[in-house]
Residue, then its C-alpha position, 0 to 999 in steps of 0.5 A: m829315900r826317894s833320892l836313893l831310889n832315883t839314884l839306883i834307877a839312874l845307875v840301872a838306866g846307864w847300865l842299860i844304855m851301855t849294854l844296848t849301845t853296840s857302836s863304839a863311836l855312838l858310845g863315845t858321843f854318849t860319854q862326851a854328852v855325860i861329861h858335859a852334863v856334869f859341866a852343865l850341872g855346875v853352871g846350872f847350880l850357880l844359876k839356880q841357887n844364886g841367880l847368876v849367869s857365868f860366862g867364865h866357868a870354862l876356866f874351871f873346866g879347862g883349868a882342872a885339865y891343865a892343872m892335871g897335865v902340869v902336875l903329872g908332867m912335873g911328877w909332883l903328885p901321883a894321879e890318885w892324889a892329884i885329883p882331890v888336891i886339884l879339886l880342893g885347890i880350885g874350890l878354895a880359889a873359887f871361894v876366895v874370888g867369889l867373896v869379891i865377885v858375887r857382890v856384883p849383880g846381874i850382867a856385870f857379874g857375867m862380864l866379870t867372869l868372862a874377863i877372868g876366864q879370857m885372861f887365863y885363856l890368853l895365859a894358856t896360849r902364851t905360856r908355851g913352855m908349860t902349856g904347849g901354847s895354842d897347840g895344847m898339851g898331852v896329859a900323861w895319865p898313869r898306867t893304872l888309876y885307883g887300881v884300874p889298868d888303862s887297858v880296862l879304863y879306856k874301853p868305851e863302855v867302861m869310860f861311859m860308865v865312869a862318866w855316868v856314875v860320876m854324873v849320878v853321884v854329883a847330882l845326888l850330892l847336890q840334891l842332898l845339899l839343897k835339902t839342907r838348911f844351906g839350900a834354903v838359905t841360898e834360895a832365900i838370898r837369891d829371891n830377896e837378898e836385901r830382905a835376907r840381910f834385914i833378918g840377919m843373914r850373911t849373904t856374901a859367904p853363902k853365895a861365894l860357897v855356891y860359886a865354889i861348889s859350881a866351880v868344883v863340879s865344872a872341874i870334875a867335868g874337866l878332869l873327866s874330859n881330859l881322862s877321856s881324851g888325854f889332851v887339853s887345849p886352850e879352846s877348853l878355856h874359851w868363853s864360847v865353851s861356857a856359853i854353849t854350856l849355858l845354852m844347854v842349861i837354859v834349854g834343859g831348864f835350870q829350876t831342877l838339877l835334872g834340867p842341865i843334864v837333859g839339856a846337855i844330852v839333847y844338845f849332843m844328840v841333836r848335833d850328832i843327828l845333824g852331823d851332815y849339817a854341822t855347819y848350821s848346827m849352832a843356828l838350829f840349836g839357837a832356833a831351838l833355844i829361842a823356841v824354848i825361851v818363848y814357849s817354855p821359859h822353864g826349859i824342857t823339864g819345866a814343860v814336861a813337869g807342867y804338862f803332867k801337873k795339868k793332867r793331874k789337876a784335870k784328873d783331880a777336878q774330874t774326881a771332885q766332880a764325880q764325888l759331888k754328883r754321887k753326893a747329889a744323887 
């Protein structure tokens, strides 16, 4: 019930942002922030549940966009069918790959995902006939998508609300998933995989499933980005895209699902505010990252939650002291 109430509040907040934002350019920035918040949700979900850092999730972000471009360009499927088929295909492929790579611990896992991602980045730059090579490719989205004409869909306010609703729904589904036995099992495996095996848990398949879910969430973000721009380039597959998204997750905090969303929005807002100093924006964001790691390892959401927790403890202590005084009197 609480999750549904939070979802309703989030949807109303998105509507208010759309209504109060009069600048189309600013609304476009908000849309990109929300799309990357979905991407950060995928990366953060993997880090939260598996404790694994991926430098290759741009493969799913850009790969979904490329897959949509190829499918629509070849006329294999209508867009309404292509979207679920692509997401399902990416999920299955990620699960199969995950069965192998999640066995690798720590930094080795990150380097392995980096290698796989860069392999597909090079493939996209060199298969010029299908992907357009380093020039990228335009994606011919249909004139109507799920009954909505493109003249309506591509309005800044509509595109923002589509991205916002998708973000809220994805966050809700992940939150509900974490409340099931699957969430408890994956957390137990993350905390102590050896002990989980000792009590009879199978650890590889749940970890691979977490990897596959995070890949699908990242692919959803890639499709949203492609729908918004109608274009995809090899840069969307580069490891730096994964690294920047990982920075968003760390700044926002990966202990909760809200953290990656906050980190992505903060990153885009800071980048927009510092537009006149764009050359140094990454250096400033890096300095902010260092400050967060040193002074608040749990990110922005962790710092806020810790502040309110201290306030609540102080209030409880004052209440207890007052009760003791009344009893003594």
